[in-house]
N, C-alpha and C positions, 0 to 999 in steps of 0.2 A: 807359798811353799818356800822354805828357807834352803836355798842351794848355795853352792860356792859362788862368790861374786865374779862378775865378768870383768871388773876393773879392780885394781889393787886398793885395799883398805889402808888407813893411815898407819904408818910404821913409826915406832919409836926406837931409835938406835942410840948406842952408847958411844959418844965421841969425846975423848979426852976427859973421861970421868963425868960427863954431863949428859943428861938425856935431851936429845934434840929431835923434835917431831919433823918428819918429812912429809911432803904434800901428797895427797891422794884423796880418793873419794870412795865412799862405801856404797853398798847397795841396800836400798830400802831402810827400814827402821833399824836394821842391824848396824848401819854405818855411823851411828851416833858416837861422837867423841873420839879421842885418840886411843889407840890400842897399844899393847906392848908386844909387838911382833918381831922386834929386833933382838939384839943381845940383851942380857939381863942387866938391870940397874945395879949400881954399886951397892954392895951389902946384901944382895939377893943371891942365895946359893944357886949355882948352876948345876943342873942335873940332866941326865939323859935316860933313855929307856933301854933296859936290857931284857931281851925276850927270853922267857923261861920255857914257854910251851905255846904251840899254835893249835887253836881249836876251831871247829867248824862254826859258821854263822850263816844265817839265812840271808842270801844276797838280795832278797826282795824286801828286807826290813829296813825302813827309813828310820834308823835308830834315833830316839829322842831322850831316852832315859835308861839307865842300867843300875841295878842294885842287887847285892847278894846278901841274904840274911836267912837264918834258920835252915841252912842247907839248900835253899832255893835261889835260883837266879831269876830275877824279874827284869823284863825289858818292855819298854813302851816304844811304839812306832808312830810316825806321823803321816801326813798327806790326807786331806779330806777324802773319805771313802775307802781309805786303806789303813786308818789308824787302829791300833790294837794295844792290848797288854797281854804278855805271855809270861808263864812261870814254869820252871822245871829244874831238875838237877843239872848242875854244870856239865857241859859236854854231851847232853842228851837232848832230843827234841822236846819242846815244851809239853808239859803234861796238861796244862789248862791254858785257855785263851779266851779273851773277851774283846769284841770289836766295838769301836765307837761308830754310831750312826752318822750319816751325813746331816749337817755340814761340818761336824766337829773335827778339828785338827788336833790330834793328840800331841802332848809334849812330855815334860819330865814327870817322874814318879818317885814316890818314897813310901816305905812301909812304916806304919806307926802302930806297934802292937798288933792287934788282930785285923787291922784295916790297912788299906793302901790308898794314898791320894794320887790322882792322875790330873795333871793340869791340861788345859787346852790353850792354844796359842793366842788367838784373838776373839774367842767366842764368849768370853765373859763368864765362864763357869769352870768349876773344878768338880771332878767326880770322885766320890768316896766309894771304895770297893771292899768286899771281904777279901782279905789277903790270901785265904786258902782257895776259895772258889773263883775269885775275881768277879763275882756277881756285884752288880751296881746296887749300892745302898741308898745313896742320895746325891743330889747335885747342890752345890752352894755357889753364890755369886763370887766371882774373882775379878776384882776391878783393876786389872793390870794385864800386860802381856805375860803369858805363861811361857817360861823357857825352862830353867832348871829348878830342882827342889831336892833338898835332903833334910834329914831329921837329926838334930843334936839331942840325943836321948838324955844326956846328963843335964842339959839345960831345959829340956822339955819344950823345945821350940823348933819350928821349921825355918830353914834358910832358903830363900828363893832368889832367882835372877830374872831379869827381863831384857837382857842384851845391852844394858847400860854398864856403868862402872860402879854400881851400887849393889850390895846384898841387902835384902829385906828379911826381917825376922817376923814370923807369924805364929799365932796360936795354933797348936796342932789339932785342936778340935773344931775350930771355927774358920781358920785361915785369916782371921782379922790381923791386920798389921800391928806389931808391937814395937817396932824399931827398925833402924837401918844403919848401915855403915858404908862409907865411901872406901873403895878399894884403890890403893895407890902403891906404886913402886918408886922409891926415892922421891916421894912427894908428888908424883905425876899420876893422874887417873889411868886405870887399866880398864878399858871398856870391852864390849862384846863378850861379856861373861855369859856362858851358856850352861851346859849340863854340869851338875854339881855332885860332889861326894863328900859327906861329912865323916871325919875321923877325929873324935874328940873335939877340941877347940879349933882344929884345922879344917878348912874347906878346900878341896881340890876343884878347880874349875877349868873346863875346856874353854879355850878362847876361840870363838866362832870363826871358821874359815881358815884358821892357822893350825899348823902342826905343832901345837904348843899347849901345855897345861900349866897353870899357875897354882902355887900352894899359898893359901891365904890364912893369916891369923884372923879368925872371925871376930875376935874381941876388939881389934884395932883396925882391921881392914888392910893391914900391911902385907904386901906380898913378900914371903920369906923364901920362896923357891921358884925357879923358872925352869920348867922341864921341857927339853927339846925332844920331840917325837919324830924319828926318822921315817922315811918312806917304807912303811911296813908291808905294803902290797907291791907285787910286781907290776911292771909297766902295763901288761895286758889286763890285769885286774883293775888297775887304776882307771882305765878307760871306761869301765862300767860302774865305778864307785863314785861316791860323793865325799864330803868332808869327814874328818875325824870327829866323832861325837859319841860318847859313851865311856864312862869310867866308873868302875865298881871296886871297892876295897874287898879283898878276900878275907873274911873273918879268921882270926887266929894266926895271920901271917903278916908280913910286910910287903905283900904283893898285891897287884891290881889286875883287873881285866880292862882291856881297851878294845874298842871297835869303832865303826863308823857307819854312816848312812849308805846302805846298799853294799856293804862290805861282805865278801864271801868268807872272811876269816875273823876270828876273835883271838886276841893275844893275851896270854898270862905274862905279866912283866914285873920287873923290879925297877925302882928309880934309884940310880946310882950317880955318884959325882962324875962330872965331865971336865 
């Protein structure tokens, strides 16, 4: 189960125009490599979150993936025995839901035309579903840790993450790997890439365990934006919640939905300069 670390992960800070890693240790597989948890690197646009609307969210949902398309909001949840996929209109209870059987641990999702892909964390399979009913259609081998996934429609490819500093491109019909790109800020790797959202050639990625989202040029792997996410929940709410995880672009707008694992709220936001 991926929870917030008990010890600090590696931090990258900006000192006199240079990126300097500070010491720390991560937890489990997610602790691989340096992260970008400090101030943005030189040349990276600094952004912040501006809350537009507060929406309800299931506080029992251990959110792993979030995507909005065709007027429907899709969400996947994790934890073995509690993993699911839900779909419904924004701001309303899910109209349909499908649960993953034990021992599968659900991860990221993305819609590809009439179907939806659901990754699993370390189970070695991905599940293809009917995007309307969420009924399982088939399972295919997935030879990597499943974290985040999104679909670049104009390039007809999936983009996936595994907690490292690399994005992997995959065939949307077979999930076979077709390429990859290293993600860097000012030439330094940015690791712990988690839940993903594709918007054209741009990929937005939650940085696991940090209140931060990075904006990535998927063609080069260069981080072009560093988005600081403030404490969106109150102190009492934070005691029962886990990390930020879940980002979905709202079609036809420049706004996004943000939530987290076991969060009682979802936030409609804009990313603005800071």
